[in-house]
C-alpha positions as CSV (number, residue, x, y, z in Angstrom):
1,M,-78.3,141.2,-3.4
2,N,-78.5,139.9,0.0
3,K,-80.6,137.2,-1.2
4,M,-78.0,136.4,-4.0
5,N,-75.2,136.5,-1.5
6,F,-77.1,134.1,0.7
7,N,-77.8,131.7,-2.1
8,S,-74.2,131.8,-3.4
9,K,-72.9,131.3,0.1
10,K,-75.3,128.4,0.5
11,E,-74.2,126.9,-2.9
12,T,-70.5,127.4,-2.0
13,A,-71.2,125.6,1.3
14,D,-73.0,122.8,-0.4
15,K,-70.1,122.4,-2.9
16,K,-67.6,122.3,0.0
17,E,-69.7,119.8,1.8
18,R,-70.0,117.6,-1.4
19,Q,-66.3,118.0,-1.9
20,G,-65.6,117.0,1.6
21,A,-68.0,114.0,1.3
22,D,-66.4,113.0,-1.9
23,E,-62.9,113.2,-0.4
24,A,-64.2,111.2,2.6
25,T,-65.6,108.6,0.2
26,K,-62.3,108.4,-1.6
27,L,-60.4,108.1,1.6
28,Q,-62.8,105.2,2.7
29,D,-62.3,103.5,-0.7
30,E,-58.6,103.9,-0.4
31,Q,-58.6,102.4,3.1
32,V,-60.9,99.5,1.9
33,N,-58.6,98.9,-1.0
34,A,-55.5,99.0,1.2
35,A,-57.2,96.7,3.6
36,E,-58.1,94.2,0.8
37,E,-54.6,94.4,-0.6
38,N,-53.1,93.6,2.8
39,A,-55.6,90.8,3.3
40,A,-54.7,89.5,-0.2
41,S,-51.0,89.7,0.5
42,D,-51.5,88.0,3.9
43,N,-53.5,85.3,2.1
44,V,-50.7,85.0,-0.5
45,T,-48.1,84.5,2.2
46,D,-50.4,82.2,4.2
47,E,-51.3,80.1,1.1
48,G,-47.6,80.0,-0.1
49,P,-46.9,76.7,1.7
50,E,-50.4,75.3,0.9
51,Q,-50.0,76.4,-2.7
52,K,-46.6,74.7,-2.9
53,E,-47.9,71.5,-1.4
54,L,-50.9,71.6,-3.7
55,E,-48.6,71.9,-6.7
56,E,-46.4,69.1,-5.4
57,L,-49.4,66.9,-5.0
58,K,-50.6,67.8,-8.4
59,K,-47.2,66.9,-9.9
60,K,-47.2,63.6,-8.0
61,Y,-50.7,62.9,-9.3
62,D,-49.7,63.7,-12.9
63,E,-46.7,61.2,-12.6
64,L,-48.8,58.5,-11.1
65,N,-51.5,58.9,-13.7
66,D,-49.0,58.8,-16.5
67,S,-47.4,55.7,-15.0
68,H,-50.9,54.1,-14.7
69,L,-51.8,54.9,-18.3
70,R,-48.5,53.5,-19.5
71,L,-48.9,50.3,-17.5
72,M,-52.5,49.9,-18.9
73,A,-51.2,50.3,-22.4
74,E,-48.4,48.0,-21.9
75,F,-50.8,45.3,-20.5
76,D,-53.1,45.8,-23.4
77,N,-50.2,45.2,-25.8
78,Y,-49.2,42.2,-23.9
79,R,-52.8,40.8,-24.2
80,K,-53.0,41.4,-27.9
81,R,-49.5,39.9,-28.5
82,T,-50.4,36.7,-26.6
83,L,-53.7,36.3,-28.5
84,R,-51.9,36.8,-31.8
85,E,-49.2,34.3,-30.9
86,K,-51.8,31.8,-29.7
87,S,-53.8,32.1,-33.0
88,E,-50.5,31.7,-35.0
89,L,-49.6,28.7,-33.0
90,I,-52.9,27.1,-33.6
91,K,-52.7,27.9,-37.3
92,N,-49.1,27.1,-37.9
93,G,-48.7,24.4,-35.2
94,G,-50.8,21.8,-37.1
95,E,-48.9,22.6,-40.3
96,S,-45.6,22.0,-38.6
97,A,-46.7,18.7,-37.1
98,L,-48.0,17.5,-40.5
99,T,-44.8,18.5,-42.2
100,H,-42.8,16.4,-39.7
101,L,-45.1,13.4,-40.1
102,L,-45.0,13.3,-43.9
103,P,-41.7,11.4,-44.2
104,V,-43.1,8.7,-41.8
105,V,-46.2,8.4,-43.8
106,D,-44.1,8.1,-47.0
107,D,-42.0,5.4,-45.5
108,F,-45.2,3.4,-44.4
109,E,-46.6,3.7,-47.9
110,R,-43.3,2.4,-49.5
111,A,-43.2,-0.4,-47.0
112,L,-46.9,-1.4,-47.8
113,R,-46.2,-1.2,-51.6
114,K,-43.2,-3.4,-51.2
115,E,-45.2,-5.9,-49.1
116,W,-48.0,-5.8,-51.6
117,N,-45.6,-6.3,-54.5
118,L,-44.1,-9.3,-52.6
119,S,-47.5,-10.8,-51.9
120,I,-48.5,-10.5,-55.6
121,R,-45.2,-12.2,-56.6
122,N,-45.7,-14.9,-54.1
123,S,-49.2,-15.6,-55.2
124,C,-48.1,-15.6,-58.9
125,L,-45.3,-17.9,-58.1
126,T,-47.7,-20.2,-56.2
127,C,-50.0,-20.3,-59.1
128,L,-47.1,-21.1,-61.5
129,I,-45.8,-23.8,-59.3
130,R,-49.3,-25.4,-59.0
131,M,-49.6,-25.5,-62.7
């Protein structure tokens, strides 16, 4: 029985030692966690102004990027519109000029016909007179 008592005392002591070690480990873990939380909260408070500045800069960047994209789209639309107007001017400009010249050409043709008719009459009259 002495041997049993000795073994049971030893086992009890080992258990108590393990429990103490477990408790010490838990305590260390809690202290490490508390230190990490403190450090994290310190970082959050330290990074607060930096984070705010970063967000402001990001917002400014987004605004400038949006403005740049809109300006590029506006310029592209302007370029396309001027090309379209230029091609329409070339296509329709000649048509417009010719339409305005048609009455002048008609007047010249009438004048030439009248002159031709007069010359034919004159030549006929000249022929008749000679006869």
